[in-house]
C-alpha positions as MATLAB code, in Angstrom:
seq = 'MSTRTPLWACFVLAALAPSAQANDDLPRHWIARIGVHPVDPKPNNHDDFYVDNASGLSLGATYLLTKHWAIELFSAFPAGHDVHDATETRVARFTMIPSSATVQYHITDSSGTFRAYAGAGVSYAHLGSEGTKASLAGQSLQLDDSTGLSAAIGLDMYLGSRWFVNIDARWMDIDSSMKIDGQPRGTLELDPYLFGLSLGRRLR';
ca = [
     -36.264   -1.487   27.114;
     -33.690    1.241   26.954;
     -32.353    2.258   23.573;
     -28.748    1.240   23.015;
     -26.348    1.476   20.098;
     -23.672   -1.157   20.792;
     -20.259   -0.637   19.220;
     -21.387    2.500   17.358;
     -19.132    4.723   19.427;
     -16.253    2.284   18.914;
     -16.741    2.424   15.151;
     -16.735    6.201   15.113;
     -13.531    6.279   17.162;
     -11.963    3.794   14.761;
     -12.961    5.835   11.735;
     -11.547    9.001   13.288;
      -8.417    7.405   14.700;
      -5.158    9.197   13.811;
      -3.432    7.794   10.760;
      -0.099    9.481   11.195;
       2.121    6.448   10.712;
       4.001    7.214    7.536;
       5.796    3.918    7.185;
       3.492    1.556    5.228;
       5.678   -1.370    6.279;
       4.317   -1.092    9.826;
       1.579   -3.710   10.288;
      -0.619   -1.749   12.662;
      -3.535    0.060   11.033;
      -7.312    0.391   11.058;
      -9.731   -0.821    8.396;
     -13.241    0.662    8.409;
     -16.034   -1.079    6.492;
     -19.621   -0.306    5.518;
     -21.878   -2.835    3.832;
     -25.073   -4.849    3.816;
     -25.630   -7.970    5.931;
     -28.783  -10.122    5.804;
     -29.469  -11.572    9.269;
     -30.907  -15.081    8.912;
     -32.152  -16.738   12.145;
     -32.007  -20.506   12.261;
     -35.229  -22.461   11.509;
     -37.403  -23.749   14.349;
     -36.255  -20.994   16.672;
     -39.278  -21.349   19.030;
     -41.869  -23.996   19.839;
     -44.809  -21.703   18.981;
     -43.323  -18.996   16.755;
     -40.664  -18.437   14.129;
     -38.715  -15.327   13.155;
     -38.103  -14.142    9.588;
     -34.782  -12.890    8.266;
     -34.028   -9.215    7.607;
     -31.208   -7.182    6.127;
     -29.752   -3.723    6.461;
     -26.662   -1.574    6.836;
     -23.593   -2.931    8.633;
     -20.515   -1.227   10.073;
     -17.185   -2.736   11.030;
     -13.780   -1.636   12.277;
     -10.700   -3.873   12.293;
      -7.405   -3.070   13.968;
      -4.383   -4.989   12.674;
      -2.118   -5.610   15.633;
       0.458   -7.529   13.584;
       0.640   -8.903   10.060;
      -1.589  -11.807   11.089;
      -3.528  -10.857   14.224;
      -6.398   -8.379   14.441;
      -9.359   -7.325   16.540;
     -12.679   -6.529   14.859;
     -15.782   -4.689   16.098;
     -18.949   -5.227   14.060;
     -22.628   -4.225   14.166;
     -25.527   -4.832   11.789;
     -28.667   -2.711   11.639;
     -31.324   -4.809    9.882;
     -34.930   -3.796    9.342;
     -37.451   -5.237   11.777;
     -37.856   -9.009   12.102;
     -41.375  -10.421   11.713;
     -42.622  -13.079   14.128;
     -45.092  -15.677   12.798;
     -47.217  -18.229   14.619;
     -47.766  -21.864   13.643;
     -50.354  -20.809   11.009;
     -47.735  -18.543    9.372;
     -49.672  -15.442   10.439;
     -47.536  -12.442   11.356;
     -48.278  -11.773   15.008;
     -45.377   -9.547   16.111;
     -42.369   -7.543   15.011;
     -39.170   -6.401   16.714;
     -35.850   -4.804   15.907;
     -32.473   -6.346   16.653;
     -28.930   -4.962   16.519;
     -26.475   -7.891   16.492;
     -22.914   -6.915   17.355;
     -19.661   -8.771   17.901;
     -16.065   -8.366   18.967;
     -13.711  -10.991   17.524;
     -10.032  -11.837   17.548;
      -8.957  -12.760   14.024;
      -6.079  -14.450   12.233;
      -5.273  -13.017    8.769;
      -3.370  -14.553    5.853;
      -2.347  -12.437    2.831;
      -1.260  -13.742   -0.573;
       2.183  -12.867   -1.943;
       0.846  -10.028   -4.113;
      -1.072   -8.444   -1.239;
      -4.302   -8.460   -3.277;
      -6.250  -10.978   -1.209;
      -6.419  -11.346    2.555;
      -8.424  -14.163    4.151;
      -9.246  -14.295    7.853;
     -11.089  -16.271   10.487;
     -11.963  -15.275   14.003;
     -13.943  -15.987   17.137;
     -15.196  -13.876   20.000;
     -18.303  -12.650   21.771;
     -21.634  -11.320   20.525;
     -24.182   -8.941   21.978;
     -27.651   -8.310   20.543;
     -30.047   -5.562   21.568;
     -33.706   -6.392   20.885;
     -36.401   -3.749   21.136;
     -39.342   -1.902   19.533;
     -41.564   -4.933   20.074;
     -45.082   -4.752   18.625;
     -47.956   -7.226   18.316;
     -50.907   -7.810   15.967;
     -53.412  -10.485   14.872;
     -53.818  -13.114   17.638;
     -51.379  -11.213   19.887;
     -52.942   -7.778   19.289;
     -53.283   -5.785   22.493;
     -50.768   -7.945   24.343;
     -47.295   -6.757   25.307;
     -44.227   -8.557   23.955;
     -40.915   -8.329   25.776;
     -37.637   -9.731   24.438;
     -34.428   -9.684   26.462;
     -31.022   -8.689   25.122;
     -28.559  -11.508   24.490;
     -24.862  -12.199   25.014;
     -23.094  -15.216   23.511;
     -20.314  -16.472   21.272;
     -19.556  -15.425   17.702;
     -17.458  -16.580   14.756;
     -16.498  -15.000   11.443;
     -14.660  -15.801    8.226;
     -14.026  -13.391    5.387;
     -11.998  -12.297    2.402;
     -10.692   -8.820    1.518;
      -9.784   -7.950   -2.079;
      -7.544   -4.906   -2.415;
      -8.727   -2.412   -5.066;
      -5.897    0.090   -4.723;
      -5.700    3.489   -3.000;
      -6.367    1.779    0.351;
      -9.824    0.513   -0.699;
     -11.090   -3.052   -0.261;
     -14.102   -5.139   -1.194;
     -15.014   -7.625    1.510;
     -17.220  -10.708    1.614;
     -17.810  -12.544    4.867;
     -19.927  -15.034    6.765;
     -20.733  -14.791   10.458;
     -22.546  -16.719   13.148;
     -23.770  -15.346   16.465;
     -25.185  -17.144   19.480;
     -28.326  -15.075   20.154;
     -30.985  -16.451   22.526;
     -33.663  -14.117   23.868;
     -36.139  -14.864   26.648;
     -39.704  -14.023   25.564;
     -42.546  -12.724   27.710;
     -46.113  -12.004   26.585;
     -48.133   -9.837   28.963;
     -45.406  -10.442   31.531;
     -45.702  -14.241   31.352;
     -42.695  -16.326   30.213;
     -43.161  -17.907   26.772;
     -39.846  -19.694   26.332;
     -36.752  -18.590   24.440;
     -36.235  -17.379   20.906;
     -33.139  -19.318   19.825;
     -32.197  -17.076   16.911;
     -28.504  -18.011   16.417;
     -28.390  -16.178   13.066;
     -26.007  -16.475   10.154;
     -24.969  -13.230    8.487;
     -23.597  -13.188    4.930;
     -22.369   -9.793    3.821;
     -20.752   -7.621    1.184;
     -18.849   -4.521    2.306;
     -16.616   -1.753    1.051;
     -13.601   -1.037    3.230;
     -10.822    1.490    3.482;
      -7.510    1.326    5.296;
      -7.003    4.253    7.655;
      -3.354    5.280    8.226;
];
């Protein structure tokens, strides 16, 4: 599979976007976040195998269009996911980069300290770096990339000086067709939940 870095370029553009608006009353602004997100696939994600969870760095960029409406780009970069067979033996490993683009609705309390949001959109996951061992040693594993739906809820707490702490929960519809030595072996129905903690900064 080709190596891809979905949404990375978008995040960099968001982080470098001009922040020349001097009037803080204007609703439009960027928020960039960096954090940690464990990626937890659902149980029973394949008839013959199951995939462990993993965690790693996450990056996000949110653009506030109005006081309430925003668009968010998000990617997580977990360590490799282990694949186990029915005997709980680790037989394979792969990497996955789950990403999403969501439209969100934000509500802020009267003091401006807390902002809650919920959103829905689309997800894209790149799966690669497949490797096999044990009963699958010497056989090739191929996992397809996935596109599906996504949902997110979260809460920002304002720390002052444009900094935020963020907690959130996400779900992504990630289903990947599996092939072993070129032969179809069903679908990995991962559909992971992601629960994260991030540090954010408003860019103006």
